[in-house]
Each structure stands twice: as C-alpha cells, then as structure tokens.
N, C-alpha and C positions, 0 to 999 in steps of 0.2 A: 838186417841180420838174418842169415839163412835159417837159423834155428830159433826164430823169434817165438815160436810156441813154447819153447822151454821156459821163457821168462814169465809165462802165465802161471807157473807153478811156484809155490813157496820154496825158498832155497833148500830147506831140509828135505824136500820131495824130489828135487831135480835129478838126483842120481837114478831114481826109479824110472823117470820119464826120458832119460837120455837116449835110449835106443829108439823109442817111438818118435821123439823129436827129430832124430836123424833121418826119418822117412817122410819128413814134412811135405816134400814135393809131390808125394803120391797120396797123402791123406786128405780126405774131404771132411770127415767128421770124427770127433771123439765123443762118444756117448757115455755119460756118467749118470748112473741111477743108484740111489742109495740102497745098499745091501743087495745090489745086482752086479753081474759081471761087467767089467769095463769092456766096451766094444768100440772097435775102430772100423770106420767105413773108408775103404781105399778104392776109389774109382769103381763103385758098385759092388765090391767084394768086402765081406766082413771078416774080421778076426778078433780074437780076444787078446788079453795081455795076462801073462802068468805072474807069479809072485816075484820073479826076478826082473820084471819089466820087459820081457821078450815076447814077441808075437806068438800066438798059438791058435790052432784051429780046433783044439780039443776043449770043449766047454768044461770038462772035469778039472782042467788045469787053470781055468780062468780065475783071476783075482777079482774080488768084489771090493767096492769102495764103501767105507762106512760113513755115517752121517757126520761125524766130527771132522773127518778128512775133507768131505765135500764142503762143509761150512768154512773150514780153514782156507780152501781154495777160493771160494767166493769172496771171502774177506780180503784175501791177497789181491784178487782181480780188482776189487773196489777200493784198493789202497786203504783198507781198514776203516772205511767210512761208508757203510751201506746207505746211510741217510743221504749222502751227497749224490748217490746214484738212484734215488727213489723214483725220479721221473722216468728214467730209462727202464728200470725194473718194472714199472707199471705197464710199459709197452711190451714186456716179455723178452727183452734182449739188451745186451750191452755190446758196444763196439769198443775194441781195445787197440792199443798200438800194434801196427802191422796190418790193420784192417780186418782182423779176425772178429767174428761175431759170436757171442755167448748167448745162446737161447736158454731161458729159464722156465721152470714150471714148478708149481707147488700149490700153496693155498692162496687163492685170490681174496683180497679184502675189498668189499664193494662200498661205494658211497651211497648216500640216500637217493641220489638220482639214478642209480643203477650202473654207474661207470666203475671201472676197476680203479681203485685208489692206489693199491700197491700189491705186490706178491710177497707173501711171507712163507716161512717154513719151506724154503726152496729145497727140493729133494731130487731135482732132475736138471742136469746141465747138458747142453749140446754145444760143443766147441766146433764151430764151422770155420775151417782153416781157409784163409784167403789165398786165392791163386790168380795172379795176373798171367794172361797168355798174350803177350805182345805179338802181333802178326795174325791173331785169330781172324781178323776181318779182311786180310789181304785179298783173298780170292772173291770176297763178296763185293768189294768196292766197285768194280766195273759195272755191276748190276744196279747200284743205288745212285749212280750219277747219270745224267743225260746232258752231254755236251757241256760238262763243267758245272751243271746245276744239280745240287743234292736233292734227291727225291724223298718224300715222306715215306718212312720205312717202319714196318711192324714185324717183329720177330715173335713167332708163336712156337711154343714147345711145352712138352710135359716137364715136370720137375726133374732136375738132375741132368739135363741135356746141354747145359752150357749157355743158356740164353743171356744171362747177365754178363758172363765172360765175353761173349760176342759183342753185346751192346757196349760194354766198357771200352773195348778196343776200337769199336766204331767211333765212339765219342772222342777218344784220343786222336785218332787219325783225321777225323773231321776238324777237330780243334787245331791240330798242328799243321794241317794241309797235307795233301798226298798227290800222287801223280794224276788224279782225276779231278781234283778241285782245290781251290785256294783254302787257306785256313779260315775258319769261321768262329765267331764268338758263340759258345755253347752254354746254356743254362741247364744245370742238372737238378731236377726236383727229386732229391734222394731221401724219401720218407723213411726208409729203413736202413740207411747207411750201407747199402749193398753195392752201389756203383762205385762211389769214390772211397768208401770205407773210412769216412772222416773220423778222426780222433781229436777231441779238443778243437773242432772246427777245421782242422787241416787234413786234406785228403791224404790217405796212406797209399792209395793206388794212383798210378799215373793216368790222369784223365785229360791231359793235354795242356798246352800253354795258354790257350784262350778260353778256358773253361771256368765258370763260376758255379759254386755248389751251395744249395740251400738244403741243409741236413736236418733230419728229424722233424719234418713239418709235413702235414698231410698234403698229398700231391696237388689237389685242387687249389689250395691256398698258396702252396709253394710256387706253382706255375704263374699265378697272378702276381705274386710278389716279385718274382724274377722279371716278368715283363715290365713291371713298373720301375724297378730299381736298377736292373743290369742291362737292359736293351739287348737281349740275346737275338742272334740270327737263327739259332737252333734251340729247341727245347727237347730234353731227353728225360724219359721216365722209365722206371722198371715196374712191371706187373700192373699194367692197365687192367682194372677190374670193375670199376663202377661207372654207371652212366654219367655221373657228374664229372668224372675224370675225362671221359671222352668229350664232353661238352667243353671242358677247359682247354683241351687240345684243339678243338675246333676254333675256339676264341683266339688261341695263340696263332693258329694258321691264318686266321682272318687278319691278324696283325702283321702278317708277312713272314712269320717264323716257319722254318722247316721243322719236321717232327721225327724223332727217333723214339721208339717205344718197344716194350715187350709185353707179352700176355701169356698166361697159362692156357694150355689147350693141346689137344692131339691134332687139331686141324682147324680149318676155317669154319667147319660145322659147329664146333664148340662156341666160337665167337658169334656165329649167327644166332645161336640159341640165347646167348647172354645179352647181346645188344640189339638183336633184330637183324634179319637178313639184309645184308648190304649196307647197313647204317654206318659201319666203320670203313667199308671198302672205298667209299667215295673220298675219304680223307687220306688213305694210304695208297701210294702208287706202287709200292713193292711190299709183298708179304712173304716173309722168309719162314719156312717150316723146318724145324729141327726134330730129330728123333735119336734114339740111342740103340737101335737094333744092332748096330755094329760098333757100339761104344759111344760114350758121351762126346759131343762136339761134331756130330754128323749133320750136315745140312742136307735135308731130303730134297727140297726143291725151292725155287723162288718163283712166286706168281706175280702177275701184273694185277694191280688194283685199279683204282680210279674208275669205279663203276659209274657209268653215265658220261664218262669223258671220252675224248678221242682215242685214248689208249686202249679202251676196252678191257677185257679180262682174259684169263687163261694162263697156262703154264709158260713161264719165261724160259727156264732151263733147269736141268738137273745136273749140278756140277759134279756129283759123285766124288766128294772129298770130305774130309773132316779136319778140324784143327786140333793140335796137341803140342804141348811144350813150346808154344810160340811159332811153330812151323806147320803150315797146312801140309798134310800127307795124304796119300791115296788110301782108300779104304782097303 
C-alpha cells in the first residue's frame, strides 16, 4: 500500500495525517515528542506540521502532540496489547507492517542483573519510514564481482547516507542473480530488522528469492545459527560494530561463505581505530565509501581490500554517481 504509514495511526486521527502520508516517498522520519512540535525529516530537511495537518517551516504554527495522543498511537501500533510487544520494546524499537520501524524512548526499567527489562512511560517515538530503492546497487555490481565470483564487500558510511538501502538491494540482486553472477543462497542476520524489515517473521522488503532471514537475534549468534541451519553461500549483516561480529564473519568466510556487510564511519580510518589497522581489510576485498555531501546515496569511492593478498590495496575507482528512486543518476 503506497500510503501504508497512514495505517499506523488510529482511524480517528487519519484525517489529520492524510497530507503527510501522501508525501511518504520523500519522508525519512516522523519525530513525535510529548508536548513538543511534530517534526518531519524529509531527505535531510526538516519541517513541522500545523494544526490542519499541513507542512510548515514556521515553528510558531507547529502543532504539538500530547501524552494521551502519543499513548493512543502506541497502543494502536501494538494492537492494544503492549504486553505482547514487551520483548521488542525492551530493545527500543518495533517493526510494523510495511517494514517501518518505530523507535521508542522513555523510562527504562532495569533488571537486577543490570539489563533493560522493558521501557515504560514512553514519551518519544521516531517513525522511520521504510524505503526500498530497487536498482541502488546496479552501478556497484561490476566492482564486487571478479569473473563471476562475488567478492567480500564492506560498505562504510556515516548515518543517513543510504548504506542499508544499498546493502538491501545488493542482497536482492545477489540472491536473484544478475548479469555478473549466478543467484546465490543468502543468509541475512537481521538483528534490528533493518534489512528485510520482517513483520511476524515475513520480510516486508524484497531481499531476493534465495534469501533466508534470521530476525531480531544478535548478529554473532544469528550468523552461527544460519551457518548450521540454512547452508548459506553468502552471509549479510548491517552495522558491523563489535570485534566478536568480525570474528563471526571470519568463521563464516572460513566455511566458504561470501560476506556482505556495512559499518558506521566516515572512512577506513574509523574502522582502523575500532578494529585495529588492517584487521578487517584482509577479510574484505572491496570497501565501498558513501557520503552525503551531494545528497544521500552518493558513493564516494570503492577501494580494494585484501591486505596481504595478491590484490593489494588502493583506490579502485570513483564512480561519481548516486542512487535515488531506484535509478542511479549523475551527481
């Protein structure tokens, strides 16, 4: 459904949200904070919503959301059973139909062991609108294959540059097969439901016909479970961040799997600091750098990895393009 975000709101509130829902293809986030103005993030630009449900850039016209309305919205999203969603709320987010994610914040309730048991008195919601960009990986594909062989690939970018969007389409095209390689069985370790956007275990995003997804499970454990149970040829993860996750990827590679991954960072220097200089480059044969100096979806450059291998290192090429609306376009 094109306006699926409209279904997130209770029926009695949908008239107010109709105008905003009509702009869904451009909206990235809807920020709701109790007794604060409603704010919309639209591809890096912010605007408010006035009392008539129309966008405005004037903060004096902005409508605030009350605690009762926010609670009503959360109850609706949880199908009027917050208890049933307690485990997801404990992790700070919900995934809903359409692949949209609802981030929550409020009062954390801690266990005796120091873990978060649940989050109560939720007063802040971040509706992250799901966007698929089919074709996002089209121009990248020639660089991540070598004579029909998929190369281990790491995508590095700051937040908001489209790394998950690029990874998702790369997974789809690797799974389905493309002009550069045959279709391969892909196992997606989707700890935060961001790649497949699974709802009730079913992917809401198109991740390909040969893809299996383990959702809402820590990446280290998920990768090992996928290796044992689904025999993937490729393992894909989003937001590589812990040394243990890197070691799990090494184990998968040692089993003959190809690797597709993303990581937060402004460049390879950030990952050198996090994992140690060169410790990850020996695993990845291609390192893709994104930035948003000219808008989200810009590939800055693609580097050769494989430190210590015959490939060597250094800049592969600067494609000078970005993806948007499913079609790579010139900057």
